[in-house]
Residue, then its C-alpha position, 0 to 999 in steps of 0.5 A: m565126649p569132651t566138654k568145655n564151659v564158656d561164659g555159661y555155655q556148655i559146649d560138647f565136641t566129639a569125633e565119631a567114626l563115619p560108617g563105611t569109611d576110615q574117616w572121622g566126623a566132627f560133631v558139636a552140641i551147645f547147651v545153656p542152663s535152664d530154669n531147672p538146675m538139673h537140666m540144660d537147654e539145647v541151643y545148638p543141637k548135635q550136628r556134624v560140622v566142617a563136613d567138607v573137611p575129611c578127618a583121618s583120625e579121632a584127634e583131628a576130628q575133635s580138634q576140628a569140632e573144637q575150632a568150629a564150636a568157637t565160631i558157632l558160639d560167636q554166631l550164637r552170641a551175635p544177636q545178644k551183642l546187637a541187643d546190648d549195643 
């Protein structure tokens, strides 16, 4: 499972074969550090993203997941940006 760390967020993005088809689904989960250094808090549970975009390959689905993760992260940060203003 590919993982990226962006500004303290751990972003897991992955592709999974969709049962009964030749297509792949793009999935994202996002975590932040918790008070316990051995644990991460899940702020965006693993779920399928861009469900309306069929992916023909694992690489394509991973790419779609990575792109969707950037948008999701922006949305998660939005309330924080408003509080900072």
